LUMKE-406920 format. One record per atom (N, C-alpha, C, CB): x, y, z; residue in one letter. Coordinates in steps of 0.2 Angstrom, whole numbers, plus 5000, padded with zeros to 4 digits. Each point is the difference from the previous one (the first is absolute). Glycine has a CB too. Example, Ala and Ser with C-alpha at 12.3 -4.5 7.8 and 13.67 -1.06 7.14 Angstrom:
// LUMKE-406920
506649725039a499650065000a500450065000a499149945006a500750114990s500450065001s499650055003s500649974990s
***
This chain:
// LUMKE-406920
419946355535m500450054999m500150045006m499650014989m499850005015t500150045006t500449965005t498950054998t501049885003d500449965004d500750014998d499149915002d501150084992d500750014998d500350075001d499849914991d499850145009f500250075001f500350005008f499250054991f500449935013w500150015008w500649955002w498850045002w501249904994r500549955001r500750044998r499249904998r500850124996d500650034997d500250065005d499749964988d499850085014a500250065004a500349985006a499150064996a500649895008d500349975006d500749974999d498849975004d501350004990a500649974999a500650054998a499449894996a500450165001h500650044996h500050075002h499949934991h499650105013l500150075002l500350015007l499150034993l501350025008i500350025006i499550045004i501149994996i498749995010r499550045003r500350065003r499449895003r500450174996y500350075001y499650045005y500450004987y499149975016g499750045005g499349985000g500850094999g498949905007g499249995000g499949944997g499850125000g499549874997i499849944997i499750034993i499749935011i500350024984f499750024994f499250005000f501249954994f498550105003t499350004999t499849944996t500050125001t499549845002p499849944997p499550014994p500249955011p500150094984e499750014994e500450014994e499150055006e500849934988i500550014995i499750064996i500349874999i500150185001i499850064996i500150004993i500250065010i499349944986a500150004993a500050064996a499549895000a500250165003s500050074996s499750055005s499949954988s500250115010a499850055005a499850074995a500749955010a498850084992e499850074997e499650045004e499949944990e500350125010g499750055005g500249995007g499150024992g500349975012s500049985007s499949935001s499650115003s500449854992w499849935000w500649954998w498850044998w501349915006l500349944998l499649944998l500950035008l499349934987t499749944998t500449945001t499350074993t500449885010t500449945001t499949954994t499850015012t500549944988e500049954995e499349974999e501249985002e498550015004s499349975000s499550064998s500349925009s499950144990g499550054997g499750045006g499749934990g500550065016r499750045006r500450075000r499849895007r499850164994r500250075000r500150025007r499450034989r501250005013i500250025007i500150084999i500649885003i499150165001l500150075001l500750015004l498650035000l501850014996d500650015003d500150075004d500549934990d499550065017f500050055004f500750025003f498949965003f501650014993t500750025002t500450034993t500049915010t499650094985s500450024994s500649974998s499550105003s500449834997g500649964999g500450005007g500050014987g500750005012q500450015006q500050085001q500749894999q498750145003m499950075001m500350044995m500049975012m500050014982s500450044995s499550024994s501049935003s498550034995a499650014994a499550065000a500249884998a500150185003v499650065001v499450014994v501150055007v499249934987l499550004995l499649944999l500750084995l499349885009g499649944999g500549954996g498850065001g500949884998h500449954996h499950014993h499949925009h500650074987s499950004992s499750064998s499949885000s500350185002h499750064998h500250014992h500150055012h499349974985p500250004993p500650044997p498849974999p501350085004d500550054998d500749975002d499350105002d500749865003v500749985003v500149944995v499850035012v499749934986v500049944995v500350034994v499049945005v500750114992a500250034994a500850025000a498850044998a501350005008t500750025000t500549945000t499650105007t500249854997v500549945001v500149974993v499649985013v499850004983r500149984993r500350044996r499049955002r501050124998r500450044995r500750005002r499050074998r501149945008q500750015003q500549944999q499550085009q500249864992v500349945000v500249984993v499449965010v500350074985g500149994993g500650054998g498849954998g501250115005d500550054998d500749995004d498950084998d501049925009l500650005004l499849985007l500550094994l499849855008d499849985007d500550005004d499349934995d501450065004h500550005004h500650024996h499549915007h501050124996r500650024997r500649995005r499450084992r501249935006f500650015004f499850065005f500849954991f499450035016s499850045005s500350084999s499949905008s500650114989g500350074999g499750034994g501149965005g498450014991m499750044995m499350025003m500649934991m499250135006l499450045002l499549994994l500650085007l498749934995s499550004995s499550065002s500149884997s499550144998r499550055002r499549985005r500150044989r499649905011p499649995006p500350025007p499449914993p501250075008v500450015007v500150075001v500649904998v499650144997v500150075002v499350045000v501249994994v498349995003d499350035000d499849985007d499749994987d500349965015l499849985007l500350035005l499749904996l501050115004a500450035005a499850085000a500949924998a499050114996r499750075000r499350015003r500750024990r498949935009r499350015002r499949995007r499749964989r500749995014l500049995007l500350065004l500149884998l500450154999s500250065003s499650065000s501049974997s498650044997e499550055000e499449995005e500350014988e499649935013s499449985005s500250015007s499649914991s501050115011l500350005007l500250075001l500449885000l499650145007p500250075002p500850004999p499050025008p501350044992d500750015000d500249985007d499950104992d500749875009p500550004995p500149934996p500750095007p498749864994l500149944997l500050004992l499449955011l501150044986s500150004993s500449954997s499950125001s500449845002k500549954998k499749935001k501050085002k498949884992v499749945001v500449934997v499050074999v501049885005l500349944999l499449954999l501150035006l498949944988l499449954998l500349935001l499550084992l500249885013l500149935001l499449954999l500950055009l499149904996t499549954998t499549995007t500849934991t499550065014t499649985006t500050055006t500149894996t499550115008g500050045006g500649995004g498850005000g501449945001a500649985004a500650034997a499549895003a500550104990e500650034996e500150075001e499849914992e499650135007s500050075001s500250025007s499150014992s500749965013n500250025007n500749985001n498949985004n501449964993e500649985000e500550064997e499649885000e500250154995a500450054997a499950075004a499849944989a499750075013a499950065005a500450005006a498850024996a501249925007i500549995006i500750014998i499149925005i501150054990r500750004997r500250074999r499849884995r499850155002m500150074998m500150055006m499349984989m500250015016a500050045006a500749995004a498849995001a501449944999k500649995004k500650034996k499549905005k500550094988l500650044997l500050075001l499949914991l499550125008v500050075000v500250045007v499249984991v500549985014t500250035007t500649975003t498850015002t501549944995g500649975003g499949965006g500550104995g498849895006k499849965006k499749944999k499950115005k499949855000h499849934998h499349985004h501249974998h498650075007e499549985004e499350024997e500750005011e498849954989i499350014998i499549995004i500449974990i499150075011v499550005005v499449994996v500550085009v499149874994s499349994997s499549975006s500649984988s498850025010f499549985005f500049935001f499350094996f500549905011a500049935002a499549954997a500350045011a499249994985a499649964996a500150014992a499250015010a501450014989s500150024993s500049944995s500750095004s499249924989w500249954995w500350044994w499049935005w501650064994h500350034994h500349964995h500350095007h499649844994g500249964995g500549945003g500050104991g500149855004m500449945002m500750004998m499049945000m501350114997t500750004998t500450025006t499850034988t500949975012q500450015007q499850065003q500949934995q499250135002g500050065004g499250025001g501050044994g498649955001a499350005002a499749965005a499950044990a500349895010a499849965005a500350015007a499949924992a500750125008a500350025007a499650055003a501149984996a498550065000a499650055002a499349985001a500750084994a499149855005t499449985001t499949965006t499950004988t499650025016y499949975006y499349965001y500850095005y498749924990s499449975001s500049924998s499550124999s501149864998s500049934998s500549975005s499850024987s500249915012k500449965004k500850014998k499149915002k501350115003r500750014999r500449945002r499850125002r500049845003a500449955003a500249954995a499550015010a501149964990g500249954996g500550014994g498949955003g501250114996y500350034994y500750035001y498950024995y501349975012g500650035001g500050075001g500549914993g500150135008p500050075001p499850044994p500949985008p498850084994v499850054995v500650054999v498749985003v501250064993a500550054999a500050045007a499950014986a500750015016p500050045007p499750074999p501149945003p498750085002g499750075001g499350014998g501150034997g498549925003n499350004999n499750015007n500049934989n499650125011l499650025007l499350014999l501150055005l498549935000a499250014999a499850045005a499849894996a499750155002i499650055004i499349975001i500750104996i498949925009p499349975001p499650034995p500249995012p499349964986t499550014995t499450055002t500449894995t499550165003p499550055002p499249974998p500850104999p499149855006n499349964999n499550035005n500649904996n499050155001s499550035005s499549955002s500150104994s499749855003y499649945002y500249975006y499749984989y501050015012r500449965005r500550045003r499749904994r500250165010p500450055002p500649965005p499050104998p501549915001d500549975004d500350055005d500349924991d499650155007v500250055004v499450055001v501350004997v498249985007p499450035001p500050075004p499449894999p500250164999d499950065004d499549995005d500350064991d499549995013g499549995006g499349984997g500750105007g499249904988d499349984997d500149934997d499650124998d501049855002g500049934997g500250014992g499249955009g500950114989q500150004993q500850014998q498950065000q501349924995l500750004998l500350065001l499949914992l500650105012d500450065000d500550004995d499850015013d500250004981w500449984995w500650055000w499149954994w500850115008r500750045001r500549975005r499350104997r500449885009r500449975005r500349944998r499450055008r500249904988q500249944997q500650014995q498949965003q501050094993l500550024995l500750025003l499150034993l500850015013d500650035004d500349945003d499550115002d500149845001l500349945003l500449964995l499150005009l500649994985g500249964995g500850034998g498849974996g501250095003f500650034998f500550015006f499450064991f500549945015s500350005005s500449935001s499250085005s500449864992l500349945001l500549994993l498949955007l500950094988v500549994994v500650045002v499049994991v500950075012d500750035002d500449965005d499450114998d500349865006a500449965005a500349944997a499250035008a500549944986q500349954997q500550014994q499049945004q500950124993s500450024994s500750015002s499050064995s501449935000t500750015000t500350064997t500149885000t499450174999g500150064997g500050004993g500650025010g499049934987s500149994993s499349994997s501149955001s498450095001l499350004997l500050034993l499550015012l500349944984a499950024993a499350024997a501049934998a498550035005a499350014997a499649975004a500450004989a498950025010c499449975003c499649984994c500050075012c499849874988i499549984994i499449975003i501049984992i498450065006v499449985002v499450004995v500350045011v499249934990e499450004995e499550055003e500149874996e499650175001p499550055002p499549975003p500250074991p499649875006i499549955004i500349934999i499050084997i501149905009l500349935001l499549954998l500750035010l499449934985s499649964997s500049925003s500150074989s500449915010s500249935002s500050005008s500749974990s499450095014g500050015006g499350005003g501150064999g498449944997g499350005002g499650064998g500349945009g499950104985v499750054998v499950055006v499449944992v501250085010i500150055006i500150074996i500549925008i499150134994v500050074998v500350045005v498949984993v501750055006p500350045005p499550065002p501149964996p498950075010p499650055002p500250064996p499849955011p499750104988p500250064997p500550045003p498950004996p501650025001g500550045002g500649955002g499250085004g500749864995y500649955002y500650004995y499249935005y500650074989l500550004995l500450075000l499349914992l500450145009t500350065001t500550005005t499150064996t500749925010a500449995006a500649954998a499050025008a500849934989l500649954999l500550044995l499349905001l500550134994a500550044996a500450045004a499250004991a500550035014q500550055004q500549965004q499050085000q500749875002q500549955004q500649984996q499149965007q500850034986c500549984996c500550064998c499249924995c500550145004r500350064998r500650015006r499050054993r500749955013e500450015006e500649965001e499050045005e501049904992r500549955000r500449994994r499449955008r500450104987g500449994993g499849944996g501050065006g498449914996m499849944996m499650024994m500049945011m500050014984l499550014994l499449965002l500950014992l498650025005l499349975001l499849974993l499650085010l500349854991i499849964994i499349985001i501149964998i498450064998l499349985000l499949944995l499650125004l500249824999d499849954995d499350004999d500949935004d498950094989e499350014998e499849944995e500050135002e500349815000a499949944995a499249995000a501149945004a498550075001q499349984999q499650075001q500249885006q500050174996t499650065001t500150054994t500149985012t500450014984g500250054994g499449994995g501349995002g498850064993v499650004994v499249995001v501049954995v498850095010g499250015001g499749965005g500050034989g500349925013r499749955004r499650035006r500949924997r499450135007t499750025006t499550064999t501049965005t498950064989g499650064998g500450064999g499149965006g501650034994l500550054998l500549974995l499950075011l500449964985m500549984995m500549965005m499850094991m500549945014y500449985005y499850015007y500950014992y499249945012a499750005007a500350065004a499749885000a501050134998f500350055004f499750074999f501049934999f498650084996e499750074999e499550015005e500249994988e499649965016r499550015005r500350055005r499449894998r501250105004e500450055005e500450054997e500049905007e500150094986g500550054997g500749995002g499150095000g501149855002v500749985001v500249974994v499849985012v500850054986v500449984994v500649965002v499750114993v500349835005p500649965002p500650014996p499249925003p501450065000d500650014997d500149954994d500550055010d499249894991i500049954995i499349975000i501249985001i498450014993l499449975000l500149934996l499350115001l500449845002t500049934996t499349994997t500949965006t498950024988l499449974997l500149934998l499750124997l499849855003s500049934996s499349984998s501149965006s498749984997k499449974999k499550044995k500149965012k499650104991t499550044997t500350034993t499450015011t501250014989l500350034994l499949964994l500850065008l499349874993g500049964994g499349974999g501249985002g498350045003a499349975000a500049925000a499750104994a500849875009g500049935000g500749974996g498750015001g501650034995l500549974996l500750035004l499450004989l501149965010p500750025004p500350064999p500249885001p499650185002l500350064999l500050045007l499650004988l501050035013a500150035006a500450064998a499949905007a500150164998a500450054999a500350035007a499250034989a501450005010v500450045006v500050074998v500749915003v499050135000i500050074998i500350055005i499049974994i501550075005t500350045005t500250074997t500349905005t500050144998s500250074998s500650004996s499450045009s500750014987e500650014996e500750005004e499350084992e500649965014s500650005004s500249935003s499650125003s499949844999i500249945003i500349954994i499050015009i500649994985e500349964995e500750024998e498849994996e501450085004a500650024998a500549975005a499550104995a500449915011i500449975005i500149924999i499750105009i499849874990a500049934999a500449984994a498849995005a501150054989h500449984994h500850025001h499050034994h501150025010e500750025001e500449955004e499650124999e500049845006r500349955003r499949934997r499850075010r500049934984g500049944997g499449955001g501250015000g498250025001f499449965001f500049954995f499350105005f500549844997l500049944996l499449965001l501249994999l498350004996f499449965001f499949984993f499550065011f500949904986y500049984993y499749925000y501150084997y498349925001t499649945000t499849984993t499650035011t500249914988t499849984994t499450044997t500549885003t499050145001h499450024997h499950085002h499549885001h501150155001v499950085001v499950034994v500850005009v498750054991s499950044994s499649954995s501050085002s498749874999d499749964994d499450044997d500349895006d499750114988p499550044996p499349965000p501050044993p499049905008l499349974999l499650035006l500449904994l499950095012v499550025006v500050075001v500249895006v500350154991a500050075001a499450034995a501250015003a498749964992a499450014996a499449995003a500749974990a499249985014v499449985004v499950065005v500149884998v500550145006g499950055005g499750064996g501049965007g499350064988n499750064996n499249994999n501250024994n498649925004t499349994999t499650005006t500449934991t499950055015v499650015006v500050075002v500449895004v500050154995l500050075001l499550034996l501250015003l498849974990d499550034996d499349985002d500749984991d499149965011v499349985002v499850035007v500249894993v500350115011v499850035006v499850085000v500849925005v499650114991e499850074998e499450014996e501250035000e498749934994r499450014996r499449985003r500749974991r499349985013d499449975004d499950035007d500149894993d500350155009g499950045006g500049955006g499350084995g501249875005l499949945004l500250025007l500249934991l500250135010v500250025007v499450025004v501150044996v498550015001s499450025003s499549945001s500250124996s499849844999r499549945001r500249955005r499950014988r500849995014a500249965005a499850035007a500949964993a499050105007a499850045006a499249995001a500950084999a498849924996v499249995000v499949935001v499750094992v500549875005l499949925001l500349985007l500049984989l500550055013g500349985007g499550025005g501150024995g498650045004a499550025006a499549955000a500250124998a499549874996r499549944999r500249945004r499550054989r501149925009l500249945003l500150015008l500749974989l499650095013h500050015007h499450005004h501050064997h498549975000e499350005003e499749945001e499950114996e500249854998g499749925001g500449975005g499849994988g500950015013l500349965005l499850035007l500949984992l499050085009v499850035006v499349975002v500750104998v498949894997g499349975001g500149935002g499550084991g500949885007l500249945002l500250005007l500349964988l500150085014q500350015006q499450015006q501150054994q498349995003s499550015005s499649945001s499950124997s500149834998r499649935000r500449955003r499350044990r501449965010h500449945002h500550025006h499849954989h500150025016a500450025006a500749974999a499049995009a501149974987a500749984998a500450054996a499649885000a500250174998i500350054996i500250055005i499449994989i501350025012g500250045006g500250074996g500449905007g499850104987d500250074997d500050004993d500750025009d499150044988v500150014993v500350064999v498949944997v501650064998r500550054999r500350004993r500250015013r500150054985g500250004994g499950074996g499949885000g500350134994h499950054996h499849984993h500850085007h498749954989g499949984994g499849934999g500750094996g499649874999l499949934999l500649965003l499350034989l500949995016m500449965005m499750005006m501050034994m498649925008q499750005007q500249945003q499150064996q500949945011g500149955004g499449985005g501250034999g498749915002l499449985005l500349955004l499150014991l501050005016e500349965005e499549965004e500950095000e499249845000l499649965004l500349995007l499649954989l499950055016v500249985007v499549965003v500650115001v499649855004t499649955004t499450055004t501049905001t499350165001d499550045003d500350075000d499549915007d500150144993r500250074999r500450035006r499150014992r500749965014e500350035006e500749985001e498949995005e501349954994s500649975001s500450014993s499649925010s500150084985k500350014993k500449944999k500050125001k499849825002a500549944999a499949984993a499849965012a500850014985p500049984993p499549944998p501150045001p498649974993a499549954998a500349974994a499050065004a501649914997d500349964994d499649954997d501150025006d498749934998a499649954997a499450024996a500349945010a499450124993l499450034996l500250034993l499450025012l501250014989g500250044993g500149944995g500650105006g499749844996a500149954995a499449974998a501149975005a498450024999a499449974998a499650054995a500049945011a500050124991v499650054996v500450014993v499650065010v501149934990t500350004993t499849944996t501050065005t498949884998t499949944996t499250014998t500949935007t498750094997r499350014999r499950054994r499749975012r500650094988c500050054995c500149964993c500450095009c500249884991l500249964994l499449964997l501350005004l498449965001e499549964998e499450044997e500449925009e499550134994l499450054997l500250044994l499650015012l501149994986g500150044994g500450065001g499049954995g501450065011l500350065001l500749985003l498950075002l501649964995h500749995002h500250055005h500349944989h499950045017m500250055005m500749985002m498850025004m501550035000n500749985003n500050025006n500650014990n499649955015v500050025007v500749995003v498849975001v501450095002v500650005003v500049985007v500350084993v500149875009q500049975007q500750015003q499049914997q501150155008i500650005003i499849985007i500550094992i499949875011p499949975007p499950065005p500649894997p498850115006g499950055006g499650064997g501049965006g498950044987w499750064997w499349994997w501250044998w498649895003g499449984996g500049994993g499550075008g500049934989g500049984992g499750074997g499849875001g500550164994t499850064997t500049984992t500550085009t498949934988f499949994993f500250064997f499149935002f501450064993r500250064995r499550004994r501249995005r498550064994i499550014995i500250054996i499149975008i501050014986a500250054995a499849984993a501150025007a498350004991p499749984993p500350054995p498949975005p501150014989p500350044995p499650075000p500349904993p500150155004l499750075000l499450004994l501150055004l498949904992t499550004995t499449965002t500950014992t499149965014a499449965003a499350054999a500849935009a498750034990s499350045000s499750015007s499849964988s499850085013e499650005006e499749945002e499850124998e499949844997e499749945002e500549955002e499250034992e501449975005e500549955002e500250025007e500449984989e499750085013i500250015007i499449985005i500750104996i498749925002d499449985005d500049925000d499350114996d500849854998l499949935000l500649975005l499550014988l501150025012g500549975004g499950015007g500850034991g498950035011v499850015007v499449955002v500350124998v499349874997e499449955002e500349945001e499250064994e501249915002i500349935001i500450005006i500149994988i500350065014l500450005006l499550005006l500950064994l498649985006d499450005005d499849935001d499750114997d500149864998r499749935001r500649955003r499150014990r501550005007a500549955002a500250015008a500549994988a499550085014i500250015007i499449975005i500750104997i498749925000g499449975004g500049935001g499350094996g500849874998e500049935001e500549975004e499550004989e501150035010c500649975004c500050025007c500750014990c499050055012a500050025007a499549965004a500350124997a499249864999t499449965003t500349935001t499150074996t501249914999a500349935001a500549995006a499849984987a
***
């Protein structure tokens, strides 16, 4: 049976990026995956960085069973109570003026809709994003994405411009002490934007923490200064909280850390806790202009009741079980454990992140910070052998960074076990 599985996979699946994990996953519960052979694997990525409530959470399972029997899908122009309830609750969870909600399926789709809305409302077309950004694989979102391979697909939509990523560990604009001079870097980035712009700057889209870019945390004050740069140019600020929203970083939304309120907010991954649910949220004034100008984003699964019901359940569980504050507490425990590994392993160059979104970057040596891509791949393989699923981001010239994002429902023992397995894997691989 196993031989047939991999033969059929090789014969019939289109390879869509990276390599497939050499395990057949049969089931999952909480923080654990179980293979067909019965082996249990601790999931330190929450699926695709999404399952904030862990896998097969009983409340989510109950909601899906009930809702699929009542109302799963309908004509896109029809509304249902779960959709309107979720829109209202998301609005109530956010600061003014964010009050208007569009419910979709994936992060790429929500970013596509946000970019489309920004262009229509401003009457402009240029989009600015980080040089290590990831916003999705659909046309507009992919054009604003720079951390993935862009070669070979032909021209992207015109008007996409990149600014430097504020990576404090690898400062490209250092001050006199060798630290990142992020204000000068930001000014430089926008001076280049101004030089290239045709006078049609519509929006800047960024992640509060760049995940696929290597878990890069912008320095304190950066998002505030970025918002000011946007205001000075009449641009909208779009914050992509696909991975940071719904409590992941120890706050309900990561932008709360600086008090910056975006013009448009996108949510996905964590909002559905692993199911395909996303949202675009904006102000009444922006929505009114968009509607007046004929905003169109009419898709098959817009406002679907099944996943909207799941979104309501996710909000219920997060509030009932105090998972936002729990993410802060567990995140501090995880961060402390990773810093402890850094003190024991010279290959660990940096540990960074907020809450249960942590990054651990491997280097060949701390002085040069040279990338340790081979070591990252080896540690990933060894972790899996030892029963821990990890994800390493490898961007040429940036080294290998593990994206560590356990479920908000993980236990302290599971956090500690993951750190212990990672400790052993790094030790064995570095020695080898």
